[in-house]
N, C-alpha and C positions, 0 to 999 in steps of 0.2 A: 505493500501501500504506497503512496506516498502522496506526496504532499505539495503545497510552494515553498513550506520552508526545510520541513523534514522527514525523516522516511524512516518506516515502521520493517523491522525481521524477524519472518517467527525463523533462528534454528532450535537442532537439534542434538549437537557436540554427545560424541559419544565420551559416556560415565556421568553426562551431566542431568537426576531425572527429570527438572523441571523445565518445561520452556522456556530458554534465552530472549529475548525480547527488547531488537536495538531501536532503539531511538536517536536519530542521529539529524542533529542539527545544520545552522550553519552560521557565517560571516556577521553575520546580525544580534539581533538583542531577544530572546525569545526565551516562551516557558516550558520546558519540555515534562509530561505527567506519565511519573511508568506508572504496570499492572500492578497486580498481589501479586506475579511469578517477580523470577530474577529478570534481571531485564541488568541493557548495559545502555548507558542510555552517555552519549558524546554535545555536548557541549557545543562546539565546536568556538571560534571568534562569539565579540560579543557579552554585554554585560546578561548571564540568561541567570533563570529561574527553572532548578532544578527538581522532583520533586518524585525518591524513590518508587516510592509508599513499601510492599511490603516482600519477600524477594528475599534470596543473598544478591545483592544489585551488586551492579561496580557500575561507578558517577566516572571522568571523568568532562572535566568544566571544558577544557581548555584557556584559551586568557579570556582578559576582562572580568570586571569587576560579576564574578559571580554569586549566589543564591543559595545552597542544599540543604537540601533536606532528603535524607536517608527512608528514615521511616525504620522498621520493625525491618528485622532479619541479621545478616552479618555480613554488615556492606565493607565496600573496598569505596573509598573517596578520592580522587585525585584535583583538587581542585586548580591545582594550573598556578600558573602566574596572573597576577591584580592582588587585588583587593578583595579578597572570598570570605564570604562567613556559610558555615561547612555545619548543619549541627544535623549529628548522627544516627542520633533516633533510638533505642533499644537494640538489644542485638551487642554481639561481639563487634566493632565496625573500627578500620581500618583507616584514617583520615590523614591525608601528606600534603598540607597547607601550601608547598611554595614558594616563588619570590611574590612578597609584594604581604604588606599588613591586616593581617587575616586573622579571622576570630574561626576557633575552634568548641565545638562544645559536642563532648560521649554520649552524654543521658545517660539510657540504667544498662546493664550489663563492661565486661572488661574490655576496655578500648586503647588502641594505642593512637595518638597523638602527633602530628610531626607536624614545625610548624614549621623547619624552611627560615630561606635570607625571611628578612620583617620587623620589624615589633609586633609579634604576635602577640594575641589571646589566647592561652587554653584553659576549655573545665572541664572538667576525665567526668561528672558528675557520682554517678552511683556507683562501685563498681572497685573490681581493684586495677587500675589501666593505668598505664606508661603514657606519661607527656616529656617528647623532648620541644626546645624551645626553638633550637636552631640558633646561625646566629641574629643577632639587634635584640634591642632593650624591649624586652618581651614579658608580659605580664600570665603565669600561671599558679592551677587555683583545679588539686584534685580532686580534690570533692569528699565524699565520702570512701572508706572501702582501704584497702589497703598497696597504694598506691608507689611507684616509682615515677621519678621525675628531675629528668637531664632538662638543666636550665642555655647549658651552651654559652657561647661570646658572647657576652655583652650586657648590659647594666642589667640583671633582674628582680622581678618582684618575685616573690613563688609564697605558696601558703598550701599546705598541705592538706589541710583539714583535719577532719575526725578519718581515723584508723592509724595505721601502723606503717610510717611511709616512709622511705626512705628516698632525698634528696639529696646529687649534687648542682652545686648554684655555677658550679665554671666557671672561665675566667670572666673581670669583670669584678666592677662597683655592686656588689648584690643583698640584696635583701630577702631574708627566712622566714613564717616565719608555722611553726612543725604540725604550730596545732596539737588535738587533741592526739592522743594514743602516745606507744612509747615508738621514739621516730628516731633514726638517724638525720643528722643535715650534717655537710657537705660544703666552706667557702669554697676551695678551691684559690685560683692568683683569683688577687683585687683585695679591695679592702667589705672589707665583708660586716654584716648586721645579721647573726643572725639568732632566731630564741626559741626557745625550747613549745612552752605552749607548757601544756598536760600529757600529764602523762611522765614517765623514764625514759631519759631522751641522750643519744650520748651529741655532741654537737662536734666538731673538727674544723678548725677556722682555718687550716691551711699556710697556702703564704699570702703576703701581705701584714699590713696594722686594720684587722678587723675586732669585732666588741662581737661577743658571746653574751648569750642573756639567759637565763637558766626559766620553767615554770613551775607550773606545784606538781612534784615528783620530786624522785634523787633521783637525778643528773649528772653525766659527765661530758669536759668542756677543754675540751685540750686547744692551744693556743695557737702551734707547729709556730714556723717560722715569723719574726718578724714582731712589733710591736701592740701588742697585744691588752685591747682587756676583756677581762675575767667578771665577770657578777654572777656570784650564788643570794637566791630571794630568801628562795621556800626550801625545805629538805634538805634531805645531808647528802652532799654534791661531793663530784668528785672535780677541782680543778690545778690543768699539768699545765702553765704560761711557754712550756718548750725552750725556741730558742730566741731571743728579745728583752729590751727591758719590755719585762710587759707587769701589768696591775690588777690583781686580784682581791676580788672585792665579797667581804660577808658581812652583810646584815642581819641584826637580830629579826630570830624568827621563833626561838623556843619558844614565842609565851611566858606571858602572868608568870616570875618567880612567886616561887610559896611567899607569904606573907613572912618578914624577917621578922619582925616586931608586935607583940599582943601587946594591944589597943591597951589593955588592963595590966595588963603582967608585963612590960618588952623586955623581951627575954629572945634572945641570937636562936636558929631555929640552923646549922647549916649544915645539916643533910637535906637538898633539896632537887627531886626528881626534875628531868629537862623534858623535852617536845622530843621528839625524834629529828632533830636538827644540827648537826655532824657535820662539819667539812675537812676533805684535805685537802690541803693544795700545796702540790709541789711548783714554785717559780719558776725551772729549769734555768739554762744560765745567759746571763747577763743582769743587770741590775733592774730587783724585784721591788714594787713591791706590795704586801701584804696592806690592807688595807679593811678593819671590823667599825661595823656603824649599827650601832648601842640606842632604840626609840624611845622617846614617850609615849606611854600610854594611853588612855584614862577611863573611865566607867562615861555611857551615854549621856548624861546630867551634864559633864564636864566640856566633852566634847561636844557638847548642843553650844552651849556656852561660849564656848571663844571662839565660836564657825562667824567667818566674816559673813559680809554682803554676798561679793563670790561663792560662796560655798568652799573655798576651804578654810584647814581648821588654822588657827592662831598660836602655834608651841608653844609658844617664848609664854604666851599669861595663859594657855596649862600649868608649865613646869611654874609659874604663880600660885596655886591652890595649895593652902598647905595645915587649910583649917579641917578639913576631915580626915583621917587614917588611913584612908583605903577614895584615894580621888583618883591618882594617876602614881605611874610606878613607872620604870626601865622596862622594858621587854628583855628578856633571856636571849644570849647566843649560842647554848651550846658546848660541845666542848668540840673546841675545835683541833684539827694539828695540821704546825709546818711541816713540810720533811724532808728541808736541804737549805734552811739561811747561809748565809754566808757574805759579809762582808767584803774579804774578799770583791766579791760579783759587785758589791754596791748597791744591797735588798736593805730595806727598811719592812720596818712596824710599826703601824699607826693605828691604835683606839681613836675614835669618838665618838661621847656621847653623855648626854647629861647629864650630871655629878659620879662620875662611871670611873672613880678609881684604880688602879693595876698593880700590882706588886708580881715579884721572879721570885722564883726560886729556883736551884739548879739542882736536880737526881744524881742520885748516885745509884744506878738501878738495881745493878749488878754488888753493890758491898766493895768493888772490888779498890774503891780510893778516889777514884778517876770520874769526872761529871760526866753521866750521859747526855743529858735536852735540860732543858730546861719548864716549867713552868709558869704562866703564865698565868695571876686568880685576876678575875672583874668582881666588884662590888658594887651599890653604890652609895655614895655618898651623901645624904639629900640631909642631914644633921639633924639635927633636935627638931626641927622642927617638920622632920622632911614626915615626919607620920605611919602608918605603918611599913610601909618601903625602904626604909635605912638601913641600910646595910647587909641589904639581896644580893646573894650570891647570884651572878650574873652567867657565869661558866668560865672556862679556862681553856685557854691556847698551850699545847704544848709546843717545844721549837727545838728540830730537830737540827744537828749541821753543825754551826757555831754555840756556844756557849755566848747567853744576854744577861745583861741588868739591868735596870730600872731605867739606870740613864741609855741605852741606846733605842731605849721607846718614843712614840713623838703621842703625847695623851696632852687629849683635847676633851674636858670634859666643863668647859661650857658648853655644844652645840646645843643644836634645837632642831633637833632632829623628827620627826610625828612618824606612828609607826602607817596616818596614810596619810593623803592630803588630803582630801577633800570630808566631809559630811556624808555624803552617800558612798562613799570608797567603806567610810567606818562601816556604816550597816548595815553593806553587801561584807565587808567580815574579804574586804577584794588585799 
């Protein structure tokens, strides 16, 4: 059957159980609609709209800015050159974007999306998908399922979505968010920003000055080459700076300490359990900074009292509340470990937190007359009007490598960091 701008052929190739219908367009812009059988649709030139419908279809869009909807079935779509938009639909589909700034959506099923050249947008949808951005500054979203995502060259933005995803960002200055699940994130070359999200994640910076940020979970952060920033906010994390002058950060996330002072009988309670929030830090080669931040927290009444018009909490004002024995406190940091402190390489330890005091003890673990490591003990020194939380045990930092004394620490106990920036975050428990 022929028409003015397309032809229809019915073929019966060997081994193909269904009828293969071939629709071929022209160099003009046109709309071709397939059948419920297995179709071969050729757009040729022009800005075409191609709809495959049912069956396991093959769509060759050709040149032009095309729009393709593959429909149900396990389809193969080659969008060709041009700025194309492809929705693969249901089924396990393979989509090739080709040259141009393409938008590819996978839908249901285990899809394979290849962006090719240009600044592409790829979204896997549901299922365990494979996304390859190719060259260009791409945006890739894995969606649901356990996805594999390759950013390729260029400055890419990548979101893993739900599921246990594996992301290799590739060359360029990339931004990656793993999302929910136990993810593997690798930055490769470039100055990358990698965020773990929920789950127990492994985050590898590669070469370049990278910023690695944990999420909710017990994560492993490895900076690799160059000068990296490794940020531990929640959970028991492992931080390894690798080569370069790295910044390793741990904040207090072990929760409210057990009250050190009984408001009726002010007696000290030295045995106070922590939540699971114990980080292990390895600086690696280079002059590394081990930075510990202890945050102020408060009851909801006090937090609301010091919330400003913009919704942000004034923690300096919170710190001045001393009328009640239990209105504010400093969150504990847990029991932290530094594995390789070195004066020769230029390492330093910085501790910042409101009213935080630090004392150092050198320990002879095997009792051979030689000190083996140092232990920093952190307490809250709020003074006589500090309420029930004066004297709280806030955690320890065990330091291996060179032995240290209190004079080797940089301590700022006049800092006013808060556990939450805004009242909304406070109420959500962010």
